[in-house]
C-alpha positions in Angstrom: 20.2 7.4 -25.2 19.8 10.8 -26.6 16.8 12.2 -28.2 16.9 12.5 -32.1 14.9 14.0 -34.9 12.8 11.3 -36.5 14.0 9.9 -39.8 12.6 11.6 -42.9 11.3 14.8 -40.6 12.4 18.2 -41.1 15.3 19.5 -39.5 12.9 21.8 -37.5 10.9 18.8 -36.0 11.4 18.4 -32.3 13.8 15.8 -31.1 12.2 12.6 -29.7 13.7 10.1 -27.1 13.8 6.4 -27.7 10.6 5.0 -26.8 10.8 3.0 -23.3 8.1 1.4 -21.0 7.5 2.9 -17.6 6.6 0.9 -14.5 5.1 3.3 -12.1 4.8 1.7 -8.5 2.2 3.7 -6.2 1.4 3.8 -2.5 -0.8 5.6 -0.2 1.6 8.4 0.9 3.2 10.2 3.8 3.4 13.8 5.3 6.8 15.4 4.5 7.2 16.0 8.3 5.4 15.2 11.8 5.1 19.0 12.5 1.6 20.4 12.4 1.4 22.1 9.1 3.0 19.3 6.9 0.6 17.1 9.0 -2.5 19.1 8.2 -1.6 19.5 4.6 -1.3 15.7 4.2 -4.5 15.0 6.3 -6.4 17.5 4.3 -5.6 16.0 1.0 -6.2 12.6 2.4 -9.8 13.2 4.1 -10.9 15.5 1.3 -10.8 12.5 -1.3 -14.1 11.5 -2.2 -13.3 7.9 -2.4 -12.0 7.9 1.1 -14.9 9.9 2.7 -17.9 10.3 0.4 -20.1 12.4 2.4 -21.4 15.6 0.5 -18.8 18.3 0.4 -20.9 21.0 1.8 -21.4 19.0 5.1 -17.9 17.2 5.4 -15.6 20.2 4.6 -16.6 22.4 7.3 -16.4 19.8 9.9 -13.0 18.7 8.6 -11.4 22.1 8.1 -12.7 23.7 11.2 -12.9 21.1 13.8 -10.9 17.7 12.9 -7.9 19.4 11.1 -7.5 21.7 14.3 -6.7 18.9 16.5 -6.0 15.7 14.6 -2.5 16.9 13.1 -1.4 17.0 16.6 -2.3 13.3 17.5 -1.3 12.0 14.1 2.1 14.0 14.3 2.7 12.4 17.5 2.0 9.0 16.3 4.1 9.7 13.4 7.2 10.8 15.3 7.1 7.7 17.3 8.1 5.7 14.2 9.8 8.5 12.2 13.1 7.6 10.5 14.9 10.4 11.9 18.2 9.5 10.2 16.6 10.1 6.8 14.1 12.6 7.8 11.1 10.6 6.5 8.5 8.1 7.4 9.1 4.5 7.2 6.7 4.0 4.4 8.9 6.3 2.3 12.1 4.5 3.1 10.6 1.1 2.4 8.9 2.2 -0.9 12.2 3.7 -2.2 13.9 0.4 -1.3 11.4 -1.9 -3.0 11.6 0.3 -5.9 15.3 0.0 -6.1 15.3 -3.6 -5.9 12.5 -3.9 -8.2 14.4 -1.5 -10.8 17.7 -3.7 -10.6 15.5 -6.9 -11.4 13.9 -5.2 -14.4 17.1 -3.6 -15.6 18.6 -7.3 -15.5 15.7 -8.5 -17.5 14.6 -5.9 -19.9 17.7 -3.6 -20.0 17.0 0.0 -20.9 13.9 -1.0 -22.4 12.1 0.0 -19.0 12.1 2.7 -16.4 10.9 2.0 -12.8 9.9 4.7 -10.2 7.4 5.3 -7.4 4.9 7.9 -6.5 2.4 8.5 -3.6 -1.2 9.3 -3.9 -1.0 12.0 -1.3 2.0 14.0 -0.5 5.2 13.6 -2.2 6.4 12.5 -4.7 3.2 13.2 -6.5 1.6 11.0 -9.0 1.7 13.7 -11.8 5.3 14.6 -11.2 6.3 11.2 -11.8 4.2 10.7 -14.9 5.5 13.7 -16.4 9.2 12.5 -15.7 8.5 9.3 -17.3 7.0 11.1 -20.4 10.1 13.6 -20.5 12.3 10.2 -20.3 10.7 8.8 -23.5 8.1 6.5 -21.7 5.4 6.0 -24.5 3.7 3.2 -22.3 3.4 3.2 -18.6 2.2 0.2 -16.4 0.7 1.7 -13.3 1.1 -0.5 -10.0 -1.0 0.4 -7.0 0.7 -1.4 -4.3 -2.3 -2.7 -2.7 -2.9 -6.7 -2.8 -6.7 -6.3 -2.3 -8.7 -3.9 -4.4 -10.5 -1.1 -2.5 -12.3 1.9 -4.0 -10.5 4.0 -1.0 -7.1 2.7 -2.1 -6.7 1.2 -5.6 -9.4 3.2 -7.2 -8.3 6.6 -5.8 -4.7 5.8 -6.7 -5.8 5.0 -10.4 -8.0 8.0 -10.5 -5.0 10.2 -9.8 -2.8 8.4 -12.4 -5.7 9.1 -15.1 -5.8 12.8 -13.9 -2.1 13.1 -14.5 -2.4 11.6 -18.0 -5.0 14.1 -18.9 -2.4 16.9 -18.8 0.0 15.2 -21.2 0.0 16.5 -24.7 1.0 13.1 -26.0 -0.6 10.7 -23.7 1.3 7.3 -23.1 -0.6 4.3 -23.5 -1.6 3.0 -20.0 -2.1 -0.3 -18.3 -3.4 -0.7 -14.5 -2.1 -3.8 -12.7 -4.9 -6.1 -11.2 -5.2 -6.7 -7.7 -2.8 -9.5 -6.7 -4.4 -10.8 -3.4 -4.4 -14.5 -4.7 -1.1 -14.5 -6.6 0.6 -17.6 -5.8 3.9 -15.7 -5.2 2.4 -13.2 -2.9 0.7 -15.9 -0.9 4.0 -17.8 -0.7 5.9 -14.9 0.3 3.1 -14.0 2.9 3.3 -17.5 4.4 7.2 -17.5 4.4 7.2 -14.3 6.6 4.8 -15.9 9.0 6.7 -19.0 9.3 9.9 -17.0 10.0 8.1 -15.0 12.8 6.6 -18.0 14.3 10.2 -19.6 14.3 11.8 -16.7 16.0 8.8 -15.9 18.4 9.6 -16.3 22.2 6.7 -18.7 22.3 5.0 -20.0 19.3 1.6 -18.2 18.8 -1.6 -20.0 19.1 -3.6 -18.0 16.6 -2.6 -15.6 13.7 -4.9 -12.5 13.5 -4.8 -11.3 9.8 -5.5 -7.7 10.4 -6.6 -5.6 7.2 -7.3 -1.8 6.9 -11.0 -1.3 7.4 -13.7 0.3 5.3 -17.3 1.4 6.2 -19.7 -1.7 6.0 -21.8 0.3 3.8 -19.0 0.3 1.0 -19.3 -3.4 0.7 -23.2 -3.3 0.5 -22.5 -0.7 -2.5 -20.3 -3.3 -4.3 -16.8 -2.8 -3.2 -15.1 -6.1 -3.4 -12.3 -5.6 -0.6 -14.1 -7.6 1.9 -14.3 -10.7 -0.2 -10.7 -10.4 -1.5 -9.3 -10.2 2.2 -11.2 -13.2 3.3 -9.8 -15.2 0.1 -6.2 -14.0 1.1 -6.7 -15.3 4.5 -8.0 -18.5 3.2 -5.1 -18.9 0.7 -2.6 -18.3 3.4 -4.2 -20.8 5.8 -4.1 -23.5 2.9 -0.4 -22.6 1.9 0.5 -22.9 5.6 -1.3 -26.2 6.2 -3.4 -24.9 8.9 -7.2 -25.3 10.0 -9.3 -22.7 10.8 -8.7 -22.8 14.6 -5.4 -21.2 13.8 -6.2 -18.1 11.9 -8.7 -15.4 11.9 -9.6 -12.1 9.9 -10.4 -8.7 11.5 -10.2 -5.0 10.5 -8.6 -2.2 11.8 -8.3 1.8 11.4 -12.0 2.7 12.0 -12.9 6.5 11.5 -16.1 8.4 12.2 -19.6 7.3 13.4 -20.5 4.6 10.6 -20.5 1.1 11.2 -17.3 -0.4 9.7 -16.1 -4.0 8.7 -16.1 -6.3 11.6 -14.7 -7.7 13.7 -12.5 -4.5 14.7 -8.9 -5.7 15.4 -8.5 -3.6 18.6 -11.6 -5.2 20.3 -11.3 -8.7 19.0 -7.7 -9.2 20.3 -8.9 -8.1 23.8 -12.0 -10.4 23.5 -9.8 -13.2 22.4 -7.5 -12.8 25.7 -10.6 -11.9 27.9 -13.2 -14.5 26.7 -11.5 -17.1 24.9 -8.3 -17.4 27.1 -5.9 -16.7 24.0 -2.6 -15.6 25.8 -0.4 -15.9 22.7 -1.2 -14.3 19.5 0.5 -12.9 16.3 -0.8 -10.3 14.2 0.2 -9.9 10.3 -1.2 -7.2 7.9 -1.8 -8.5 4.5 -3.2 -5.5 3.1 -0.1 -3.3 3.5 2.8 -3.8 1.2 5.0 -1.9 3.4 5.0 -1.0 7.2 3.6 2.4 7.9 1.7 4.2 10.5 -1.1 1.7 10.5 1.1 -1.1 11.3 4.2 0.3 13.4 2.0 2.6 15.5 -1.5 1.1 15.5 -0.8 -2.7 15.4 2.5 -2.9 17.3 1.6 -0.4 19.9 -2.2 0.5 20.2 -3.5 -3.1 19.3 -0.6 -4.8 21.3 -1.6 -2.7 24.1 -5.4 -3.7 23.9 -4.4 -7.4 24.0 -2.0 -7.2 26.9 -4.5 -5.2 29.0 -7.2 -7.7 28.6 -4.8 -10.5 29.8 -2.8 -11.4 26.8 0.8 -12.4 27.4 2.9 -12.9 24.2 2.0 -10.5 21.3 4.0 -11.4 18.0 3.8 -8.8 15.1 4.5 -10.1 11.8 6.3 -7.3 9.9 4.9 -6.3 6.4 6.8 -8.0 3.4 8.5 -4.7 2.7 11.7 -5.2 0.5 12.1 -8.9 1.6 13.3 -10.7 -1.5 10.4 -13.3 -1.7 8.1 -10.1 -1.9 10.2 -8.3 -4.6 10.1 -11.7 -6.5 6.5 -11.8 -6.4 6.0 -8.2 -7.4 8.5 -8.7 -10.4 6.3 -11.8 -11.3 3.1 -9.6 -11.4 4.8 -6.9 -13.1 6.3 -9.2 -16.0 2.8 -10.9 -16.4 1.4 -7.2 -17.1 4.0 -6.3 -19.4 3.1 -9.1 -21.9 3.3 -7.7 -25.3 4.7 -4.4 -24.5 8.5 -5.5 -24.1 10.5 -8.6 -24.2 13.4 -9.8 -22.2 16.8 -8.3 -23.3 19.1 -10.7 -25.5 
């Protein structure tokens, strides 16, 4: 639809495009390349976020810029290189998020027609949140539903994505009306999609796992004490998954990964716990799933399927099954579309 001058307005009035609703998906982000400088830019943006590292700037930035970022881009770059989608020249997170968005856009088009516009952005790196908000406003979106793709809420993930979205709105002359999707850690369709992925992995495993480790990304223990609900929401996701699978407590457990810095983080740590399970509990056959990640990324493809797997096997473990993230699986797309449709209530109705 083309932009038109509003009825009854003078001919000199700027043309306005027909109103539509934007659906903006958001994920963590990715470097543009695994080379040193792109990695350094990405890590600097990520680790400078006060939601992620909340130490005083005067104390943290010299340490970050002068010490950490002289070395870490090399090790992180090597990790990214090991999982990089060389064919498309991008990280798996970028590829998967684009595929998710395409499927969701097709479903939304089937349901709502041209009333909606679907796109994605990244909190860190490209495509930036501000660029996508700008594009939606230019396309005529007078309302935007912002959807951080994190099932469980955390200040360091959901909240910082929301912060960036609202910062982008601050730059708009005519701000669209905005809604933010609630965490969906207990949504029945999400739990069902998660359970289906576990059932498939178990059915295809060389040997059926004896224990499922639900490994969530970590946070400093202090954040929980300061009111972040993330830990509780992770525990609930595990409990609901257990109930959906019809299991008992001996078949599933919760751990946390990706510790950084000297503070105590949420425990048990996945990399230590899988080794303990093999060494002390005699668990020789486990599976690991990552319910906090909507798409496979460096934390799952490299950390879980390489570092954590190695820790388990070096401690005597024999069979390690990684359950992939839900990615663009149809059941996952169905779940995300259900969440979106519920949050569009009153804004848009299915096309005739």
